[in-house]
N, C-alpha and C positions, 0 to 999 in steps of 0.2 A: 594742584592737589597731589598728584603722583609725579615722580621724577620720570624723565624721558627714558632712562635706562630700564626702569621697572615696566613701563608700558611696552617697550620693545621686547623685553623678555616674555611678558605675558602674551603678546601677539605671536611670538615664535611658538610658544606652547600651544596656543589655539590653532595655529596653522598646521602644526604637526598632528594634532588631534583630528583636524578636518581632513588632512591628506591621508591619514592611515585608517581611522575608524569609520568615517562617513562612507567611503566607497564600500567597505566590508558590510556595513549596515544596509546600504542600498542593494547590494548583491543579494543579501539574505532576504530582504523584503521582496525583491523581484522574484526570487526562487519560490517563496511561500505563496505569492499571488499566482505564479505560473503553475503550481501543482494543485491549485484549487479544484479544477475539473476532475482530477484523479481522486481527490478526497471526497468530493460530492458523489462521484460514481460509486465508490466503495460504501459510503454511508447509505446510499439509496439501494444498494444491492444490485447494481447494474451488471448484467451478465457479461458485458464487454468491457469491464473496467480495465483489464490488462491492455486492451487495444487503445483505450482512452489515455492510459498512462504512457504508452508508446507515442501517441500523437502529441502529448505534452512535451516529451523529450525531443521529438523531432521539431516541435515548434521553437525550442531553444536554439536549435541549429539554424532555423530559417528566420530568426529574428522576431519571433512572436506572431508570425503571420497565420499560423495554424491554430493558435490558441483560441480564437472565437469558435472555431469548428469543434474543438474539444469541449468547450463550455456548453455549446448547444447539444452535442452528443451526450454529455453527462446528464442533461436534463430531459432527454428524449426517452420515450418508451420504445423498447426494441420489439417492433411489431412482428417481424419475421422470426425472431427468436421465440416469441410466444407461440407462433403457429407451429414451429418445429418441436419445441420442448414442453409446451403447455403452461409455461410460466414466464413472467417478464422480470423476475428478480431471482438472484441466487445469494447464498450466504458466502461471504468472503472470510478468509483467514481462519478456517476451522482448525482447531488443534488436531494434530495427527494422532490417530489411535495407535496405541502400542501394538506391536505384532503379537499374534496369539501365541500362547505358551503351548508348544507341541506336546510336552510331557503331560501337562494337565489334561489335554485332549485325549491322549492315549489312556490315561488312568480313568477318565470318565467313560471312554468307549469300553474298556475292559469291565468296568463296574456295570455298565448297562447290559453288556453281553452276558456277564455272569448272572445278572438278575433274571434274564430270560432263559438261562441254562444253555447257551450256545457258545460258550467260550472255547476257542480253538485249542485243541490239545487236551481238553478235559472232557471225559465221557462219563 
């Protein structure tokens, strides 16, 4: 059906694809599975999500041995955190509020002082 040279060339290209792209794909899939506890903790509003993220990274160093602990921790309710702070969840990744405009505050303060007639320097 096909010549031997065509089959050899096709086999070479398939081998190059397998040697280059498959390991990269496997590393990506391993990474995505490995950070699942971190994503679960953030989605559930776990107050110790940063610690779970650190445990996931440490688990990469230790060959995945700590990953089941991170998985269980992400699904657990933080009992002592609730006793201390009154809640067992927090919001993550809040957008930072811009710093207050000092000039606007000064203008507002002067206007309120002028309204009640106690503006310094004016009698």
